C-alpha positions in Angstrom: 82.9 -114.9 -27.4 81.2 -114.7 -24.0 79.9 -111.3 -23.2 79.3 -111.7 -19.4 78.3 -114.7 -17.4 76.2 -111.9 -15.2 74.8 -108.5 -16.4 77.2 -105.8 -17.1 74.2 -103.2 -17.6 72.0 -102.7 -14.6 68.9 -104.0 -16.6 67.0 -103.7 -19.7 65.0 -101.3 -18.5 67.9 -99.2 -17.8 68.1 -98.3 -21.5 64.5 -97.6 -22.0 64.7 -93.5 -21.3 62.9 -90.9 -23.0 63.1 -90.9 -26.7 63.1 -87.6 -28.2 59.8 -86.7 -30.3 60.2 -87.8 -33.9 63.0 -90.5 -33.4 61.0 -93.0 -32.9 60.5 -93.0 -36.8 63.6 -94.4 -37.3 63.3 -97.3 -35.0 59.8 -98.3 -36.1 60.9 -97.8 -39.7 64.0 -99.8 -40.0 63.8 -103.4 -40.9 67.1 -105.2 -40.0 65.9 -108.7 -41.4 68.3 -109.4 -44.2 66.8 -110.2 -47.8 66.0 -114.1 -48.0 66.1 -115.1 -44.3 64.4 -117.8 -43.6 64.9 -119.9 -40.5 63.1 -123.0 -41.5 64.4 -126.2 -43.0 64.3 -126.6 -46.7 61.5 -128.4 -48.1 62.9 -131.8 -49.4 61.8 -133.2 -52.4 60.1 -136.6 -52.0 63.0 -139.3 -51.2 65.5 -136.9 -49.8 66.2 -135.3 -46.6 66.4 -131.6 -45.0 69.4 -130.3 -43.6 70.7 -126.6 -42.4 73.7 -125.6 -40.1 73.4 -124.2 -37.0 72.8 -120.7 -38.2 70.5 -121.7 -41.1 72.8 -119.7 -43.4 73.5 -123.1 -45.2 70.9 -125.6 -46.5 70.6 -129.0 -48.3 68.5 -131.6 -49.2 70.9 -134.7 -49.6 69.5 -138.1 -50.9 70.5 -139.3 -47.8 71.1 -138.2 -44.5 73.0 -141.0 -42.7 73.9 -141.5 -39.0 76.2 -144.8 -38.7 76.5 -146.1 -35.4 80.0 -148.4 -36.5 83.1 -148.1 -38.2 81.7 -150.7 -40.2 78.5 -148.7 -41.2 80.7 -146.0 -42.2 83.1 -148.1 -44.4 79.6 -149.2 -46.0 78.3 -145.8 -46.8 81.4 -144.4 -48.0 81.6 -147.0 -50.5 78.1 -147.0 -51.6 76.4 -143.6 -51.1 75.6 -141.1 -53.5 78.1 -138.2 -54.0 79.6 -136.0 -52.7 79.8 -137.6 -49.4 80.2 -134.8 -46.8 80.7 -135.3 -42.7 78.6 -132.8 -41.2 79.7 -132.6 -37.5 77.4 -130.3 -35.3 77.0 -127.9 -38.3 78.4 -125.1 -36.8 80.3 -124.1 -39.5 79.5 -120.8 -41.3 81.1 -121.5 -44.5 79.7 -124.4 -46.8 81.8 -127.1 -46.1 78.8 -129.6 -45.0 76.0 -129.2 -47.8 75.6 -132.0 -50.3 72.9 -133.1 -52.7 74.2 -136.5 -52.3 74.9 -137.8 -48.9 75.5 -136.0 -45.5 77.2 -138.0 -42.9 76.5 -137.5 -38.9 78.8 -139.8 -37.1 77.4 -138.3 -33.5 76.7 -141.9 -32.4 80.0 -142.5 -32.6 81.1 -140.9 -29.1 82.1 -141.4 -25.8 85.8 -142.2 -24.0 87.2 -145.4 -25.8 90.0 -146.0 -23.7 92.7 -144.2 -21.7 96.2 -144.7 -21.4 97.4 -143.3 -17.6 101.0 -143.7 -18.4 100.7 -141.4 -21.2 97.4 -139.6 -20.6 96.6 -140.6 -24.4 92.8 -141.0 -24.3 91.2 -142.5 -27.2 87.7 -140.9 -27.8 84.8 -141.4 -31.0 85.2 -138.5 -33.0 81.2 -137.8 -32.7 82.1 -136.8 -29.4 80.9 -133.3 -28.5 83.4 -131.1 -26.9 81.0 -130.5 -23.8 80.4 -134.0 -23.5 84.0 -134.7 -23.8 85.2 -132.5 -21.3 82.5 -133.8 -18.6 83.3 -137.4 -19.8 87.3 -136.8 -19.1 86.6 -134.5 -16.1 84.5 -137.7 -14.5 88.0 -139.8 -14.8 90.1 -136.7 -13.3 91.1 -135.5 -16.8 90.9 -132.6 -19.1 92.0 -130.8 -22.4 94.3 -128.1 -21.6 92.0 -125.6 -23.4 88.7 -125.4 -25.1 86.9 -122.9 -27.7 84.3 -120.4 -26.3 81.7 -122.8 -28.0 81.2 -126.5 -27.0 78.6 -128.0 -29.1 80.9 -129.0 -32.1 82.0 -132.5 -32.5 85.6 -133.3 -32.1 86.3 -134.2 -35.7 84.3 -130.7 -36.7 86.4 -129.1 -34.1 89.9 -130.2 -35.3 88.8 -130.4 -39.1 88.2 -126.7 -38.9 91.1 -125.4 -36.7 88.6 -124.4 -33.7 90.7 -122.4 -31.3 90.3 -121.0 -27.6 92.6 -118.4 -26.3 95.8 -117.9 -24.1 99.0 -116.7 -25.8 100.8 -120.0 -24.8 98.3 -122.5 -25.7 97.6 -124.2 -28.9 94.5 -125.1 -31.0 92.3 -128.1 -30.0 93.7 -129.9 -32.9 97.1 -129.9 -31.8 96.0 -132.4 -29.0 95.9 -135.2 -31.7 98.0 -137.7 -31.5 96.5 -140.2 -33.9 93.2 -141.1 -36.0 91.5 -143.8 -37.6 90.3 -142.4 -41.2 87.8 -144.1 -43.7 89.5 -143.0 -46.8 87.3 -142.3 -49.9 87.9 -145.9 -51.4 86.6 -147.2 -47.9 89.9 -148.3 -46.3 90.3 -148.2 -42.7 93.5 -146.1 -42.1 95.3 -145.4 -39.0 97.7 -142.2 -38.7 100.0 -140.9 -36.2 103.6 -139.1 -36.1 104.8 -142.7 -36.7 102.5 -144.5 -39.1 101.7 -142.1 -42.1 102.9 -139.3 -41.0 102.2 -137.0 -43.8 98.3 -138.1 -43.3 98.9 -137.5 -39.7 99.8 -133.7 -40.2 97.5 -133.1 -42.9 94.7 -134.9 -41.1 94.8 -132.8 -37.8 93.0 -130.1 -39.9 91.5 -131.7 -42.8 88.0 -129.8 -43.9 86.6 -133.5 -43.7 88.3 -133.6 -47.3 90.4 -136.8 -46.8 87.5 -139.2 -45.7 85.5 -139.7 -42.6 87.6 -139.6 -39.2 86.0 -141.9 -36.8 88.1 -141.9 -33.5 91.0 -139.7 -32.3 93.9 -140.3 -29.3 94.1 -137.2 -27.8 96.7 -135.9 -25.2 95.0 -134.8 -22.2 95.7 -133.8 -18.6 94.9 -134.1 -14.8 91.9 -131.9 -14.9 92.6 -128.5 -12.9 90.2 -125.6 -11.6 90.3 -121.8 -13.1 89.6 -118.7 -11.7 87.5 -116.3 -13.8 87.7 -112.7 -13.7 85.3 -110.4 -15.9 85.8 -106.4 -15.9 83.8 -103.8 -18.1 86.7 -101.9 -19.2 86.6 -98.7 -21.7 87.9 -99.7 -25.2 90.7 -97.3 -25.2 92.1 -99.1 -22.3 91.6 -102.4 -23.1 93.8 -101.9 -26.7 96.4 -100.4 -24.3 96.4 -103.2 -22.2 95.9 -106.0 -24.6 99.5 -107.5 -25.1 100.2 -107.1 -21.2 97.1 -108.7 -20.2 97.6 -111.8 -22.7 101.0 -112.2 -21.3 100.2 -112.2 -17.7 97.1 -114.2 -17.7 96.6 -118.3 -18.9 93.8 -117.4 -20.9 92.9 -114.0 -22.2 90.4 -112.4 -24.4 88.6 -109.3 -24.9 85.3 -108.3 -26.5 83.9 -104.7 -27.9 80.6 -103.5 -27.9 80.4 -101.3 -31.0 79.1 -97.4 -30.1 79.3 -97.9 -26.6 83.1 -97.1 -25.7 83.7 -100.3 -23.8 84.3 -103.5 -23.6 84.8 -106.5 -21.4 88.0 -108.5 -20.4 87.9 -112.0 -19.6 91.0 -113.8 -17.6 91.3 -117.5 -16.6 94.3 -118.7 -14.3 94.7 -121.8 -12.3 93.4 -122.0 -9.3 93.3 -124.1 -6.0 91.0 -123.6 -3.1 87.0 -123.7 -2.6 85.3 -123.3 -5.7 82.2 -120.9 -5.6 80.7 -122.2 -8.7 79.4 -121.0 -12.3 76.8 -118.4 -11.9 74.0 -118.8 -14.6 74.6 -117.1 -17.8 73.0 -113.9 -18.6 75.0 -113.4 -22.1 71.5 -113.4 -23.9 70.2 -110.7 -21.7 73.1 -108.2 -22.4 73.1 -109.0 -25.9 69.2 -108.2 -26.0 70.3 -104.8 -24.3 72.8 -104.2 -26.6 70.3 -104.9 -29.6 67.7 -102.7 -28.1 70.1 -100.0 -27.6 70.9 -100.3 -31.4 67.4 -100.6 -32.3 66.1 -97.1 -30.2 69.0 -94.5 -30.1 70.8 -96.3 -34.0 70.4 -93.0 -35.2 72.8 -91.0 -33.0 76.2 -92.7 -32.4 76.9 -90.3 -29.5 73.3 -90.8 -27.7 74.1 -94.5 -27.5 77.6 -94.1 -25.8 75.8 -91.5 -23.7 72.9 -93.9 -23.0 75.1 -96.9 -22.2 77.4 -95.1 -20.0 74.6 -94.0 -18.0 73.2 -97.3 -17.9 76.0 -99.5 -16.6 77.8 -100.1 -13.2 81.5 -98.7 -13.6 82.4 -101.5 -11.5 80.9 -104.3 -13.0 82.7 -107.6 -13.2 82.7 -110.9 -11.8 85.1 -113.5 -10.4 84.1 -117.3 -10.7 85.8 -120.3 -9.4 85.2 -124.0 -11.1 86.3 -126.5 -12.9 88.1 -125.7 -16.1 86.1 -126.9 -18.5 82.8 -125.0 -17.2 84.2 -122.0 -17.3 86.1 -121.8 -20.6 83.3 -123.2 -23.1 79.7 -122.3 -23.4 76.5 -123.3 -25.5 75.4 -120.1 -27.3 71.3 -119.8 -27.6 71.3 -116.4 -30.0 72.5 -117.6 -33.4 74.3 -115.4 -35.5 76.7 -115.5 -38.6 80.6 -114.9 -38.1 83.9 -114.0 -39.7 86.9 -114.2 -38.1 90.6 -113.7 -39.3 93.7 -114.5 -37.8 96.0 -111.8 -38.0 100.1 -112.1 -37.6 100.7 -110.9 -33.7 102.9 -108.1 -35.1 99.8 -106.6 -37.1 97.2 -107.6 -34.6 96.4 -104.9 -32.3 96.6 -102.0 -35.6 94.0 -104.4 -37.2 92.0 -104.5 -34.4 91.7 -100.7 -34.0 91.1 -100.5 -37.5 88.2 -102.9 -37.3 86.7 -101.4 -34.2 86.7 -98.0 -36.0 85.1 -99.6 -39.0 82.0 -101.5 -37.1 81.5 -98.1 -35.5 81.1 -96.3 -38.9 78.0 -98.6 -39.4 74.8 -97.6 -37.4 73.1 -101.1 -37.4 76.3 -102.8 -35.7 75.6 -103.8 -32.1 77.1 -107.3 -32.0 80.3 -107.5 -30.1 84.0 -108.1 -31.5 86.0 -110.9 -30.1 89.9 -110.9 -30.2 91.8 -113.9 -28.8 95.5 -115.1 -29.3 96.6 -118.7 -29.9 100.1 -120.0 -29.7 101.3 -121.8 -33.2 101.4 -125.7 -34.3 102.4 -127.6 -37.2 99.4 -129.0 -39.1 99.4 -128.2 -42.6 96.4 -126.2 -43.1 96.4 -124.6 -39.1 96.1 -121.3 -39.5 98.7 -120.8 -36.8 101.7 -123.1 -38.1 103.6 -119.9 -38.6 103.5 -118.1 -35.2 101.4 -116.5 -33.0 98.2 -114.8 -34.1 95.5 -112.7 -33.0 91.9 -113.8 -34.3 89.6 -111.3 -34.8 86.0 -112.3 -34.9 83.0 -110.2 -36.3 79.4 -111.4 -36.0 75.7 -110.4 -37.1 72.3 -111.5 -35.8 71.4 -114.7 -38.1 68.3 -113.0 -39.3 70.7 -109.6 -40.3 72.8 -108.9 -43.1 76.3 -110.0 -43.4 77.4 -109.1 -46.7 79.4 -106.0 -45.4 81.7 -108.8 -43.9 83.2 -109.4 -47.3 83.3 -105.7 -48.7 84.3 -103.7 -45.3 86.0 -105.9 -43.0 87.9 -108.9 -45.3 90.1 -106.3 -47.3 91.4 -105.1 -43.9 92.0 -108.4 -42.7 93.7 -109.6 -46.0 95.6 -106.4 -45.8 96.9 -107.2 -42.4 98.1 -110.9 -43.7 95.3 -112.7 -42.3 94.2 -116.2 -42.5 90.4 -117.1 -42.3 89.1 -119.5 -39.8 88.1 -122.6 -41.9 84.6 -122.9 -40.4 83.8 -119.1 -40.6 82.7 -116.6 -43.7 85.3 -115.8 -46.1 85.3 -115.8 -50.0 89.2 -117.2 -50.2 89.9 -119.8 -53.0 92.5 -121.8 -53.8 95.0 -118.9 -55.5 94.9 -117.1 -52.6 95.1 -119.9 -50.2 97.8 -121.4 -51.9 99.9 -118.3 -51.0 99.0 -118.0 -47.1 99.7 -121.9 -46.8 103.3 -123.4 -47.9 101.8 -126.8 -47.6 98.4 -126.0 -49.3 99.7 -127.7 -52.9 101.2 -130.8 -50.7 97.5 -131.5 -48.7 95.9 -131.0 -51.9 97.9 -133.5 -53.8 97.6 -135.5 -50.7 93.5 -135.3 -50.9 93.9 -136.0 -55.0 95.6 -139.2 -54.1 93.2 -140.4 -51.5 90.1 -139.1 -53.5 90.9 -139.3 -57.5 87.6 -139.1 -58.2 86.6 -136.3 -56.0 84.0 -138.1 -53.9 84.1 -135.9 -50.9 84.4 -132.5 -53.1 81.0 -130.4 -52.8 81.0 -127.3 -55.0 82.3 -125.0 -52.1 85.7 -127.4 -51.8 86.0 -127.3 -55.5 86.5 -123.6 -54.8 88.8 -124.2 -52.3 90.8 -126.6 -54.2 90.9 -124.9 -57.4 88.6 -127.2 -59.4 85.7 -125.2 -59.7 
């Protein structure tokens, strides 16, 4: 969800205009910090370890927080460690997929490129490789992933297992690059899976939620490295909505973000490019986000005034054009922490749903975080949200310190009514009953999982709800 790599506002000071007398009370009296917010690690009892996810919303004190350095160590951990056993990746899921009071496994040491076959362009990488590291290492060998999500700190295993995606009408989610993997099953067996070997496990394991065992390496389809031209434009919200489908068809990668209570958003396009490179500009995303937050904090009592101040504080011609290696432009790190809900909407319902979401968000005076909209092409993985056709993904966010409970009461009903499927790593309330209606292969996945893990060694309380065992 890049806001801009350069400032769209003329500067943070631009919004600090005269505040009407008596209105400072609204600003100074508001406490946006949600009840129970604590950014610190939990205090672990003696003999246990502390863990929390990236946003701080999920925490645990496992008996073992393991960091194996070899497949053999993973096998030993799976055979001998206290249950439940959960792989954690980078902890970038907002759902409770990772927490365990038994064992949490970090496979970050199983990283890097293991091999590359130039005749097939299949590269084998450690499953603990982070996306940014993988993209950089591939680039050094003249290779690239076809697409990347907008955040690059996830491990390959974490990104694939939760169906993490980028944007592009003709580009699939990143798990669709998987051509094979090595899995340490709940019994401790080393299993190889591909379209030719253990084919059902292969289709299930591409998006596995970490429920089938611990994946230690992947065989991935890559392609020759490429450069991109990125264009960022500040556009009125109504114009983005009118142009959205046309832009998504015209450009290799297209996404839009919408800034609540401003009447504006931004469009981001990426297209293949050949020629001299300008190089990526330093990111100022956080500066712009803080400008939006300041606008909320000072003028939140008047939606009309927020729009007026924003319109007077931006350059209507604001934008950016950058050329660089594709991997440098498609994904970023995100310093500001947040919590997020994202649903993938059937494309035919996408724009109507997006309009509803924007209107609902603008009914809340506390909203300031941008809304993000992206399109992803279909694939065949059993639990892929995109396995029945193109979908428009709509993401809403809240600062990690602020209330997000309204996601469930005000926005999730909109997403569900439109036929949406939730992002596996982002906030949602669905369980087995609802998910089995959304995924034709849900029962088959669950049956395969039970065959691999009959005692529930990899099932934490959250997954008990997902599998209908709570």
